[in-house]
C-alpha positions in Angstrom: -113.7 -114.9 -37.4 -116.6 -117.3 -36.9 -120.0 -115.7 -36.7 -121.3 -116.8 -33.3 -124.8 -115.7 -33.9 -126.4 -116.6 -37.2 -124.2 -118.3 -39.7 -124.6 -121.5 -37.7 -124.3 -125.0 -39.1 -123.7 -128.0 -37.0 -125.3 -128.1 -33.6 -126.8 -125.2 -31.7 -130.4 -123.9 -32.0 -131.0 -120.8 -34.1 -133.0 -117.8 -32.8 -136.6 -118.1 -33.8 -138.1 -115.4 -36.0 -141.2 -115.1 -38.0 -142.0 -114.4 -41.6 -139.2 -114.2 -44.1 -136.6 -114.3 -41.3 -137.6 -117.7 -40.1 -134.5 -119.9 -40.1 -134.6 -123.6 -40.7 -132.3 -125.2 -38.1 -132.3 -128.9 -37.3 -129.7 -130.8 -35.3 -127.2 -132.0 -37.9 -126.4 -135.7 -38.0 -123.5 -135.4 -40.4 -124.8 -136.8 -43.8 -126.7 -139.6 -42.1 -129.9 -138.9 -44.0 -132.4 -141.6 -44.7 -132.3 -142.7 -48.3 -136.0 -141.7 -48.6 -134.9 -138.1 -48.6 -132.6 -138.8 -51.6 -135.5 -140.2 -53.6 -137.9 -137.4 -52.9 -138.9 -137.5 -56.6 -140.5 -140.8 -55.9 -142.5 -139.7 -52.9 -145.3 -138.3 -55.1 -146.0 -141.7 -56.4 -145.5 -143.9 -53.3 -143.8 -144.1 -49.9 -140.0 -144.4 -50.2 -138.8 -148.0 -49.8 -137.0 -149.1 -46.7 -133.4 -150.2 -47.2 -132.3 -153.1 -45.1 -129.2 -154.3 -46.8 -125.8 -154.0 -45.1 -122.9 -152.1 -46.7 -120.9 -154.4 -48.8 -117.7 -155.8 -47.4 -114.4 -154.0 -48.2 -112.8 -155.6 -51.2 -109.1 -156.1 -51.3 -106.9 -157.8 -53.8 -105.7 -161.3 -53.2 -101.9 -161.4 -52.5 -100.0 -162.6 -55.5 -98.9 -166.2 -55.3 -95.2 -166.9 -54.9 -93.5 -168.4 -57.9 -90.3 -169.3 -56.1 -89.4 -173.0 -55.9 -90.1 -175.0 -52.7 -87.6 -174.0 -50.1 -86.8 -170.8 -51.9 -86.4 -167.5 -50.1 -88.0 -165.1 -52.7 -91.7 -164.4 -52.7 -93.7 -162.1 -54.9 -94.9 -158.9 -53.2 -98.7 -158.8 -52.4 -100.7 -156.7 -54.8 -101.8 -153.3 -53.5 -105.4 -153.0 -52.2 -107.9 -152.2 -54.8 -109.2 -148.7 -54.9 -112.9 -149.5 -54.9 -114.7 -146.4 -53.7 -114.4 -142.6 -53.2 -114.7 -140.8 -49.8 -115.4 -137.3 -48.6 -114.0 -136.0 -45.3 -113.8 -132.6 -43.5 -113.3 -131.1 -40.1 -115.1 -134.0 -38.2 -112.1 -136.2 -39.2 -109.4 -133.9 -37.8 -107.2 -135.9 -35.5 -108.8 -139.2 -36.5 -107.9 -141.9 -39.1 -108.8 -141.1 -42.7 -110.4 -143.6 -45.0 -107.6 -145.7 -46.6 -106.9 -146.0 -50.3 -109.6 -143.8 -51.8 -110.4 -144.1 -55.5 -111.2 -140.4 -55.4 -111.5 -137.8 -52.6 -113.6 -134.8 -51.8 -112.5 -132.5 -49.0 -114.6 -129.9 -47.1 -113.0 -126.5 -46.9 -115.2 -125.2 -44.1 -116.0 -125.9 -40.5 -119.6 -126.9 -41.0 -120.9 -123.4 -41.8 -120.1 -120.5 -44.0 -117.2 -118.2 -43.0 -115.6 -120.9 -40.8 -112.6 -123.0 -41.6 -111.6 -126.7 -41.6 -108.3 -126.6 -39.5 -107.1 -129.8 -41.2 -107.7 -128.7 -44.7 -104.1 -128.9 -45.9 -103.5 -132.3 -44.4 -106.8 -133.6 -45.9 -105.8 -132.3 -49.3 -102.6 -134.3 -48.9 -104.7 -137.4 -48.1 -106.8 -136.7 -51.2 -103.9 -136.4 -53.6 -103.5 -132.6 -53.3 -104.9 -131.0 -56.5 -106.6 -134.3 -57.4 -108.9 -133.8 -54.5 -112.3 -132.3 -55.2 -113.7 -129.6 -52.8 -117.0 -129.0 -51.1 -118.1 -125.9 -49.3 -120.9 -125.0 -46.9 -123.7 -122.6 -47.9 -126.4 -120.7 -46.2 -128.4 -117.5 -46.1 -129.3 -116.3 -42.6 -130.4 -112.8 -43.6 -129.4 -109.4 -42.2 -130.9 -109.7 -38.8 -128.9 -112.7 -37.8 -125.5 -112.5 -39.6 -122.6 -110.3 -38.7 -121.2 -111.0 -42.2 -124.2 -109.5 -44.0 -123.0 -107.2 -46.8 -124.8 -104.0 -45.8 -123.6 -101.1 -47.9 -121.6 -103.4 -50.3 -121.6 -102.0 -53.8 -120.2 -104.9 -55.8 -120.8 -107.3 -57.5 -124.3 -106.0 -56.6 -125.5 -103.0 -54.6 -126.7 -103.9 -51.1 -128.4 -100.8 -49.7 -127.6 -100.4 -46.1 -131.0 -99.0 -45.5 -132.8 -101.8 -47.3 -130.5 -104.8 -46.8 -133.1 -107.6 -47.0 -133.1 -108.0 -50.7 -132.1 -110.6 -53.4 -129.1 -108.4 -54.3 -127.8 -108.5 -50.7 -128.4 -112.3 -50.5 -126.4 -112.6 -53.8 -123.5 -110.6 -52.3 -123.6 -112.8 -49.2 -123.2 -115.9 -51.3 -120.5 -114.3 -53.4 -118.6 -113.4 -50.2 -119.0 -116.8 -48.7 -117.6 -118.6 -51.8 -114.8 -116.1 -51.8 -113.9 -116.9 -48.2 -113.9 -120.7 -49.0 -111.9 -120.3 -52.2 -109.2 -118.2 -50.5 -109.0 -120.8 -47.8 -108.3 -123.5 -50.3 -105.8 -121.3 -52.1 -103.9 -120.9 -48.8 -104.0 -124.6 -48.2 -102.6 -125.2 -51.7 -99.8 -122.8 -50.9 -99.1 -124.5 -47.6 -98.8 -127.8 -49.4 -96.6 -126.3 -52.2 -99.2 -127.3 -54.8 -98.4 -125.5 -58.0 -101.8 -126.1 -59.6 -104.7 -123.6 -59.3 -107.7 -124.8 -57.3 -110.0 -123.7 -60.1 -108.9 -126.9 -61.9 -110.8 -129.3 -59.6 -114.5 -129.9 -59.1 -116.3 -127.7 -56.5 -119.5 -128.9 -54.7 -121.9 -126.6 -52.9 -123.4 -128.3 -49.8 -127.0 -127.3 -49.5 -128.7 -128.6 -46.3 -131.4 -127.5 -43.9 -129.1 -127.8 -40.9 -127.5 -124.5 -42.1 -129.3 -121.1 -41.9 -131.8 -120.3 -44.6 -134.7 -118.0 -45.3 -138.4 -119.0 -45.8 -138.5 -116.9 -49.0 -136.8 -119.4 -51.2 -136.0 -116.9 -54.0 -133.6 -115.2 -51.5 -131.8 -118.6 -51.0 -131.6 -119.1 -54.7 -130.0 -115.7 -55.0 -127.4 -116.6 -52.4 -126.5 -119.8 -54.2 -126.3 -117.9 -57.5 -123.8 -115.6 -55.9 -121.7 -118.5 -54.8 -121.7 -120.1 -58.2 -120.9 -116.8 -59.9 -117.9 -116.2 -57.6 -116.4 -119.6 -58.4 -116.9 -119.0 -62.1 -115.2 -115.6 -61.8 -112.2 -117.5 -60.5 -112.2 -119.8 -63.5 -113.9 -122.8 -61.9 -115.7 -124.8 -64.6 -116.9 -127.8 -62.6 -119.5 -126.8 -60.1 -122.2 -129.0 -58.6 -124.5 -129.3 -55.6 -124.7 -131.7 -52.7 -128.2 -132.2 -51.2 -131.3 -134.3 -51.2 -134.5 -133.9 -53.2 -136.5 -132.9 -50.1 -133.9 -130.5 -48.7 -133.4 -128.9 -52.1 -137.1 -128.4 -52.4 -137.3 -126.9 -48.9 -134.4 -124.5 -49.4 -134.8 -123.5 -53.1 -138.4 -124.3 -53.8 -137.2 -126.9 -56.2 -135.7 -124.3 -58.6 -134.4 -125.5 -62.0 -132.1 -122.5 -62.3 -129.1 -124.8 -61.7 -130.3 -127.6 -63.9 -127.1 -127.6 -66.1 -125.1 -128.5 -63.0 -124.8 -132.0 -61.6 -126.3 -133.3 -58.3 -124.4 -135.2 -55.6 -127.0 -137.1 -53.6 -126.7 -137.8 -49.9 -127.7 -140.6 -47.6 -127.9 -144.0 -49.2 -127.5 -146.8 -46.6 -125.2 -149.0 -48.7 -123.2 -149.2 -51.9 -125.8 -151.3 -53.5 -128.5 -148.8 -52.8 -126.3 -145.9 -54.0 -125.7 -147.7 -57.3 -129.5 -148.2 -57.6 -130.1 -144.5 -57.1 -127.7 -143.8 -59.9 -130.0 -145.8 -62.2 -133.4 -144.8 -60.9 -133.2 -141.3 -59.2 -133.0 -138.0 -61.1 -130.8 -135.2 -60.0 -132.5 -132.8 -57.6 -131.1 -129.7 -59.6 -133.0 -130.9 -62.6 -129.8 -132.1 -64.2 -128.0 -135.4 -64.0 -127.3 -137.3 -60.8 -123.5 -137.5 -60.9 -122.6 -139.2 -57.6 -124.3 -140.8 -54.6 -123.0 -140.9 -51.0 -123.4 -143.9 -48.7 -122.2 -145.1 -45.4 -119.3 -147.5 -45.2 -117.3 -148.5 -42.1 -118.1 -145.2 -40.4 -117.1 -143.0 -43.3 -118.9 -141.2 -46.0 -118.2 -143.2 -49.2 -119.3 -142.3 -52.7 -120.0 -143.9 -56.0 -120.0 -142.0 -59.3 -123.0 -142.6 -61.5 
């Protein structure tokens, strides 16, 4: 069931509250962030540079030259297109063409918010090479007043007192439950595809953006994210990272370094050239390494590993 009230992600305005219950909600333009948000670490020194370069042209291999004699009927087969870039896709690509020939693939399990599903997940895993595809999941922390999924009265992994449900322990349980929902969805998609591997063998990315529901008390948001990380670890996932920007990470988590051992996947570069430059010059927003940068290419979200 999709929470129609508070666990909102793409589109829709959130109810306005005050104090700790205030929710950040902006109209989501899917991963079309200005590159200046990615380089928030540089903002303290100077205004972020404007990027005006166009995405580089798609590179394909030159067909192999025929070695048959003149007048012959046999020609060498053209070489396969080069796999030059990775891509991430999710529910917005359902029923549409997927990027062709990805060097690597990342597939979103959710429908843009926690406790919602990507109806094309199994097919998109097929596109991504089944268990070779990495996974990203949506995150959030709307609080007890706005979520029908809030864990009031839950006693494990932490106790969420039904009479005092607006606590870090309750936020932790909410994150734990959200990750569990996403993981079980991926397990079901693996089964539908007949994939024998366990989804804990691939990389998992937590999508942390202000277009989802969050609290103004950033420590509660950190608790929710910790719950998500810990659930994935409880299932044997060893490769966990975060997708965000420096500015959004600071807004949501207060710039916490709790997750510094984990890699960052930066959003919003306008071109492959700019993305590669960020790999060189931009630190990871978690406090750890910048492992990957997303950029726009031919209407898709492309990615380069750092």
